[in-house]
C-alpha positions in Angstrom: 90.1 125.5 119.3 90.7 121.7 119.0 89.1 121.0 122.3 86.1 123.2 121.5 85.7 121.5 118.1 86.0 118.0 119.5 83.6 118.7 122.3 81.1 120.0 119.9 81.5 116.9 117.7 81.1 114.6 120.7 78.0 116.5 121.9 76.4 115.9 118.5 76.8 112.1 119.1 79.9 111.5 117.1 83.3 110.2 118.1 86.0 112.9 117.6 89.5 111.9 116.5 92.5 114.1 116.1 94.8 113.6 113.1 98.4 114.8 113.6 102.0 113.9 113.6 104.2 113.9 116.7 105.7 117.3 115.9 102.2 119.0 115.8 101.1 117.0 118.8 104.0 118.2 120.9 104.8 121.7 119.6 101.5 123.1 118.3 98.8 121.4 120.4 98.2 120.9 124.1 99.3 117.2 124.0 98.6 116.6 127.7 95.0 117.9 127.4 94.2 116.0 124.2 95.9 112.6 124.4 93.8 111.2 127.2 90.6 112.9 126.2 90.3 112.1 122.4 91.4 109.3 120.1 94.5 110.2 118.2 95.3 109.2 114.6 99.0 109.5 114.6 101.0 110.0 111.4 104.3 108.7 112.6 106.4 107.5 109.7 109.7 105.7 109.6 109.6 104.2 113.1 109.1 100.7 114.4 106.4 101.8 116.9 104.3 105.0 117.3 105.7 107.7 119.6 102.5 108.0 121.6 99.5 105.8 122.5 97.1 106.2 119.6 93.9 104.7 118.2 95.3 104.6 114.7 99.0 104.6 113.7 99.7 105.7 110.2 103.1 104.2 109.7 103.6 105.3 106.0 102.8 108.0 103.6 102.5 105.5 100.8 99.8 103.0 100.1 97.2 101.9 97.6 93.6 100.7 97.5 92.5 98.4 94.7 90.2 100.2 92.3 91.4 103.7 93.3 94.1 105.4 91.3 96.2 108.2 92.6 
């Protein structure tokens, strides 16, 4: 389903990106089919480097943006 969705997004002229953590990528998705085909936004907390090559590495679950509460 992920591949079909991302292909549809790409065919509409957009850049698909998959958001997941290493557990989901390895145990619930077809990692080998996805990792080289689409950009990955990897939520990989508490490590000094991401577990996999990714376009965005989310290294924390905490953060803030000035002017936005919550």
